[in-house]
C-alpha positions as a printed NumPy array, in Angstrom:
array([[-34.786, -38.27 ,  -5.175],
       [-35.794, -36.841,  -1.815],
       [-34.357, -33.548,  -0.642],
       [-32.178, -33.524,   2.403],
       [-34.168, -31.896,   5.219],
       [-32.779, -28.587,   6.533],
       [-31.265, -28.464,  10.011],
       [-33.154, -26.36 ,  12.38 ],
       [-35.699, -26.159,  15.196],
       [-39.199, -25.193,  16.06 ],
       [-40.234, -21.97 ,  17.877],
       [-43.943, -21.571,  18.81 ],
       [-44.853, -23.999,  16.049],
       [-42.66 , -22.329,  13.332],
       [-39.641, -24.013,  11.821],
       [-36.473, -21.983,  12.02 ],
       [-33.577, -23.096,   9.785],
       [-30.025, -22.976,  11.13 ],
       [-28.104, -19.957,   9.843],
       [-31.217, -18.125,   8.547],
       [-31.903, -14.508,   9.433],
       [-34.508, -15.409,  11.979],
       [-32.081, -17.843,  13.615],
       [-29.439, -15.082,  13.99 ],
       [-32.015, -12.721,  15.348],
       [-33.235, -15.313,  17.99 ],
       [-29.601, -16.067,  18.895],
       [-28.894, -12.339,  19.4  ],
       [-32.052, -12.032,  21.612],
       [-30.978, -15.015,  23.747],
       [-27.483, -13.574,  24.323],
       [-28.988, -10.202,  25.134],
       [-27.522,  -8.578,  22.019],
       [-23.997,  -9.405,  23.098],
       [-21.535, -10.524,  20.284],
       [-20.961, -14.163,  19.948],
       [-17.582, -15.834,  20.657],
       [-17.039, -16.232,  16.897],
       [-17.712, -12.52 ,  16.333],
       [-15.384, -11.625,  19.209],
       [-12.618, -13.938,  17.737],
       [-13.016, -12.413,  14.296],
       [-12.858,  -8.819,  15.77 ],
       [ -9.76 ,  -9.75 ,  17.729],
       [ -7.977, -11.134,  14.675],
       [ -8.925,  -7.976,  12.689],
       [ -7.605,  -5.719,  15.415],
       [ -4.341,  -7.714,  15.684],
       [ -3.914,  -7.414,  11.891],
       [ -4.536,  -3.706,  12.018],
       [ -2.114,  -3.264,  14.861],
       [  0.598,  -5.227,  12.989],
       [  0.021,  -3.124,   9.934],
       [  0.632,   0.028,  11.945],
       [  4.252,  -0.975,  12.219],
       [  4.598,  -0.204,   8.499],
       [  3.417,   3.367,   8.909],
       [  5.823,   6.251,   8.209],
       [  6.794,   8.095,  11.427],
       [  4.713,  11.226,  10.773],
       [  1.58 ,   9.218,  10.065],
       [  2.142,   7.073,  13.111],
       [  2.654,  10.017,  15.353],
       [ -0.369,  11.756,  14.017],
       [ -2.599,   8.997,  15.534],
       [ -1.427,   9.942,  19.003],
       [ -1.969,   6.315,  20.283],
       [ -2.046,   5.65 ,  24.049],
       [  1.505,   5.166,  25.504],
       [  0.811,   1.627,  26.537],
       [ -0.289,   0.574,  22.995],
       [  2.631,   2.528,  21.325],
       [  4.968,   0.758,  23.741],
       [  3.457,  -2.667,  22.939],
       [  3.796,  -2.015,  19.165],
       [  7.441,  -0.867,  19.613],
       [  8.139,  -4.104,  21.484],
       [  6.557,  -6.093,  18.803],
       [  9.075,  -4.805,  16.319],
       [ 11.802,  -6.495,  18.134],
       [ 10.153, -10.012,  18.495],
       [ 11.068, -12.584,  15.816],
       [ 10.133, -15.736,  17.779],
       [  6.857, -17.101,  16.323],
       [  5.207, -17.843,  19.672],
       [  6.413, -14.703,  21.34 ],
       [  5.172, -12.624,  18.389],
       [  1.812, -14.403,  18.542],
       [  1.326, -13.482,  22.218],
       [  2.443,  -9.933,  21.755],
       [ -0.016,  -9.593,  18.883],
       [ -2.827, -10.866,  21.097],
       [ -1.772,  -8.253,  23.667],
       [ -1.832,  -5.47 ,  20.976],
       [ -5.241,  -6.636,  19.809],
       [ -6.533,  -6.484,  23.432],
       [ -5.224,  -2.856,  23.835],
       [ -6.74 ,  -1.878,  20.496],
       [-10.124,  -3.054,  21.635],
       [-10.069,  -0.164,  24.12 ],
       [ -9.55 ,   2.411,  21.446],
       [-12.503,   4.598,  20.458],
       [-13.971,   4.007,  16.977],
       [-12.66 ,   7.287,  15.667],
       [ -9.108,   6.344,  16.55 ],
       [ -9.391,   2.945,  14.813],
       [-10.883,   4.749,  11.726],
       [ -8.005,   7.205,  11.853],
       [ -5.563,   4.214,  11.835],
       [ -7.244,   2.681,   8.843],
       [ -7.182,   5.996,   7.077],
       [ -3.541,   6.552,   7.749],
       [ -2.702,   3.134,   6.26 ],
       [ -4.735,   3.966,   3.185],
       [ -3.143,   7.315,   2.84 ],
       [  0.253,   5.645,   2.85 ],
       [ -0.816,   3.005,   0.296],
       [ -2.164,   5.74 ,  -2.006],
       [  1.054,   7.742,  -1.691],
       [  3.067,   4.77 ,  -2.518],
       [  0.981,   4.042,  -5.673],
       [  1.305,   7.624,  -6.781],
       [  5.048,   7.57 ,  -6.367],
       [  5.242,   4.283,  -8.42 ],
       [  3.258,   5.991, -11.221],
       [  5.509,   9.065, -11.121],
       [  8.65 ,   6.867, -11.357],
       [  7.17 ,   5.018, -14.35 ],
       [  6.263,   8.361, -16.017],
       [  9.869,   9.559, -15.609],
       [ 11.326,   6.299, -16.841],
       [  9.068,   6.494, -19.934],
       [  9.948,  10.102, -20.706],
       [ 13.761,   9.24 , -20.313],
       [ 13.529,   6.332, -22.671],
       [ 11.491,   8.281, -25.298],
       [ 13.923,  11.256, -25.104],
       [ 16.934,   9.04 , -25.806],
       [ 15.013,   7.139, -28.564],
       [ 13.854,  10.183, -30.676],
       [ 14.091,  13.856, -31.324],
       [ 10.31 ,  14.205, -31.565],
       [ 10.076,  13.282, -27.837],
       [ 12.245,  16.231, -26.924],
       [  9.932,  18.51 , -28.871],
       [  7.024,  17.014, -26.985],
       [  8.835,  17.525, -23.693],
       [  9.548,  21.214, -24.524],
       [  5.844,  21.769, -25.414],
       [  4.548,  20.077, -22.256],
       [  7.285,  21.381, -19.929],
       [  8.353,  24.848, -21.142],
       [ 10.17 ,  25.667, -17.878],
       [ 12.636,  22.788, -18.172],
       [ 16.399,  23.327, -18.843],
       [ 16.47 ,  22.151, -22.482],
       [ 20.155,  22.975, -23.207],
       [ 21.466,  20.595, -20.564],
       [ 18.854,  17.929, -21.573],
       [ 20.008,  18.13 , -25.155],
       [ 23.653,  17.533, -24.218],
       [ 22.837,  14.634, -22.095],
       [ 20.575,  13.072, -24.629],
       [ 23.462,  13.22 , -27.218],
       [ 25.838,  11.627, -24.723],
       [ 23.31 ,   8.956, -23.746],
       [ 22.862,   8.03 , -27.371],
       [ 26.712,   7.826, -27.939],
       [ 27.068,   5.639, -24.812],
       [ 24.338,   3.344, -26.   ],
       [ 25.668,   2.883, -29.513],
       [ 26.753,  -0.761, -29.717],
       [ 30.148,  -1.828, -31.148],
       [ 30.107,  -4.424, -33.975],
       [ 31.243,  -7.049, -31.33 ],
       [ 28.325,  -6.232, -29.093],
       [ 25.894,  -6.405, -32.036],
       [ 27.262,  -9.845, -32.972],
       [ 26.75 , -11.056, -29.415],
       [ 23.335,  -9.568, -29.134],
       [ 24.249,  -7.595, -26.024],
       [ 21.856,  -4.939, -24.599],
       [ 22.697,  -1.183, -25.126],
       [ 25.005,   0.29 , -22.428],
       [ 23.575,   2.792, -19.911],
       [ 25.966,   5.404, -18.838],
       [ 25.935,   8.38 , -16.516],
       [ 24.058,  10.649, -18.974],
       [ 21.192,   8.095, -19.045],
       [ 20.839,   8.224, -15.296],
       [ 21.1  ,  12.07 , -15.273],
       [ 18.296,  12.372, -17.811],
       [ 16.074,  10.389, -15.501],
       [ 17.013,  12.568, -12.599],
       [ 16.221,  15.831, -14.54 ],
       [ 12.896,  14.548, -15.816],
       [ 11.934,  13.268, -12.359],
       [ 12.732,  16.566, -10.658],
       [ 10.869,  18.582, -13.254],
       [  7.789,  16.345, -12.905],
       [  7.937,  16.598,  -9.14 ],
       [  8.293,  20.504,  -9.222],
       [  5.27 ,  20.783, -11.521],
       [  3.225,  18.453,  -9.181],
       [  4.172,  20.493,  -6.09 ],
       [  3.01 ,  23.681,  -7.843],
       [ -0.179,  22.067,  -8.711]])
């Protein structure tokens, strides 16, 4: 079975396959090193996407970027556009304005978005840790001893009282057992979570 010949062309007697490294180099030389239409289109799409992502930034992170007034205004206007075509045109305008930003500002924008993503992930982990401690404390006395050992500065007396109340609240009635209903979660259960979360946050703030 014969192999399908590669597409390409000859330059000074040498065959250059389309899409090869040499082909790309020759294309760049012919265009004087200027980016191709495809590259420009890709860059424009990336900048539009970056601009749209900036709308999700917290106020302090957004203000830290100190974006040009024209771009900040275009982004603010974008927030209020729900029409698909109108939003598409406004995004193109945002992308155009962002092309005029210096590389360090674009990098600062990407860094701000990453900082926010990292912060959100850490907050989620902290919530999960507080939930796990709360469930363990209600489930067993051993967990309370572990809590006291790991967090000696916590208010243990209040925590003990809330744990006792949470266990009473969660105790199912015979009717609930027969129906297979889940344990009830009262005010004490929620307050345990709040105490645990605040304790963990204080310790994190103090390093």
